[in-house]
C-alpha positions in Angstrom: 115.0 117.9 80.5 113.6 115.3 78.0 110.1 113.9 77.9 111.3 110.4 78.7 112.7 111.6 82.1 109.4 113.2 83.0 107.4 110.1 82.0 109.7 108.0 84.0 109.4 110.3 87.1 105.5 110.3 86.8 105.5 106.5 86.4 107.7 106.0 89.5 105.7 108.6 91.4 102.4 106.8 90.6 103.8 103.6 91.9 105.0 105.2 95.0 101.6 107.0 95.7 99.9 103.5 95.4 102.4 102.0 97.8 101.8 104.8 100.2 98.0 104.8 99.8 98.2 101.0 100.6 100.2 101.6 103.8 97.8 104.3 105.0 94.8 102.1 104.2 96.4 99.3 106.2 97.3 101.5 109.2 93.9 103.1 109.4 91.6 100.2 109.3 87.8 100.6 109.3 84.9 100.0 111.6 82.0 97.8 110.5 78.4 98.6 111.4 78.4 95.7 113.6 81.4 97.0 115.7 79.9 100.4 115.8 76.6 99.0 117.1 78.2 97.0 119.8 80.2 100.1 121.0 77.1 102.0 121.2 75.5 99.2 123.2 78.4 99.0 125.5 78.4 102.8 126.2 74.6 102.7 126.9 74.9 99.7 129.2 77.8 101.5 131.0 75.7 104.7 131.4 72.8 102.7 132.8 75.1 101.0 135.3 76.6 104.1 136.5 73.1 105.6 137.1 72.3 102.8 139.3 74.7 103.9 142.3 72.5 103.3 145.3 73.1 100.3 147.5 69.6 98.8 146.7 70.5 98.7 143.0 74.0 97.5 143.3 73.2 93.9 142.1 71.5 95.3 139.0 74.6 97.6 138.2 76.9 94.8 138.7 74.9 92.6 136.3 75.0 95.5 133.7 78.8 96.0 134.1 79.3 92.1 133.6 77.1 92.3 130.5 79.2 95.3 129.2 82.4 93.4 129.8 81.1 90.4 127.8 80.1 92.7 125.0 83.6 94.2 125.0 85.0 90.8 124.7 82.8 90.1 121.7 83.9 93.4 120.1 87.5 92.4 120.7 87.0 89.0 118.9 85.3 90.8 115.9 88.0 93.3 115.6 90.6 90.6 115.8 88.8 88.5 113.0 88.5 91.7 110.9 92.1 92.5 111.3 93.3 88.9 110.3 91.1 89.1 107.2 92.2 92.5 106.1 96.0 91.8 106.7 95.9 88.9 104.4 94.0 91.1 101.7 96.6 93.9 102.3 99.5 91.4 101.9 98.1 90.2 98.6 97.7 93.8 97.3 101.2 94.5 98.4 102.7 91.5 96.6 100.8 92.4 93.4 102.2 96.1 93.8 105.7 94.8 94.3 105.5 92.4 91.3 104.1 95.3 89.2 106.9 97.6 90.4 109.6 95.0 89.4 108.0 94.5 86.0 107.7 98.2 85.3 111.2 99.0 86.6 112.5 96.0 84.5 110.8 97.2 81.4 112.1 100.8 81.8 115.5 99.4 82.1 115.2 97.4 79.0 113.8 100.2 77.1 116.3 102.9 78.0 119.4 100.8 78.5 121.0 101.9 75.3 119.9 105.5 75.4 120.3 108.2 78.0 117.2 109.1 79.8 118.0 112.9 80.0 120.9 115.3 79.6 121.7 117.7 82.5 124.2 120.6 82.7 127.4 119.5 84.1 127.5 122.0 86.9 124.3 120.6 88.3 125.8 117.3 88.9 129.3 118.7 90.0 130.4 116.4 92.7 128.4 113.3 91.3 128.7 113.8 87.6 130.5 110.5 86.8 128.1 108.4 89.1 125.1 109.6 87.2 126.6 109.7 83.5 125.6 107.2 81.0 128.4 107.4 78.6 130.2 110.5 79.8 129.6 114.1 78.6 128.1 115.0 75.3 130.8 116.7 73.5 128.6 119.1 71.4 126.8 120.7 74.5 128.9 119.8 77.5 125.9 118.2 79.3 126.1 115.0 81.2 124.0 112.1 79.8 122.2 110.4 82.7 121.4 106.7 82.4 118.3 104.8 83.4 119.5 103.1 86.7 120.7 106.3 88.5 117.5 108.2 87.2 115.4 105.3 88.5 117.3 105.6 91.9 116.8 109.4 92.0 113.1 109.4 91.0 112.2 106.6 93.4 113.8 108.4 96.4 112.4 111.8 95.4 108.9 110.4 94.7 109.0 108.5 97.9 109.7 111.4 99.9 107.1 113.5 98.1 104.5 110.8 98.8 105.4 110.7 102.5 104.7 114.4 102.8 101.8 114.7 100.4 99.8 111.5 100.8 98.3 112.3 104.3 97.1 115.6 102.8 95.4 114.2 99.6 94.5 110.8 101.0 92.8 111.9 104.3 89.6 109.9 105.4 
């Protein structure tokens, strides 16, 4: 395997890992200090309300439950605003990453268009040899020369699969 093939694979894998990390960050989200404080207040108020279970303290318990409901609405509003702001930020990062991918893939195609990326023994590509070949088989060695387009296709699929399996392990919170 040539050094160019390894370089292309590592570059494509890095782009796929960035894409996967962005997806995981988008799905996870985060909790701000203000949201955490509100959640603690709500649980404290609900504990106080549940402690007031006698008929003489029913009005006070109902008042505390209404206060907790109002704080829950406030928390929901804060979370909604936070999600809207982060979605636009993640969408911007996603567009920049997509543009970077297109640019790098284009540069790789231009760079390796007239030369094979790697040569592989013919028996490894037995049913698909012609589909992956760049200009056929090298007469001197009998190896299939692989072009940039099939190599980009293969490396992007393999690296995407690896990132799906390995990203949750390495990018845990």
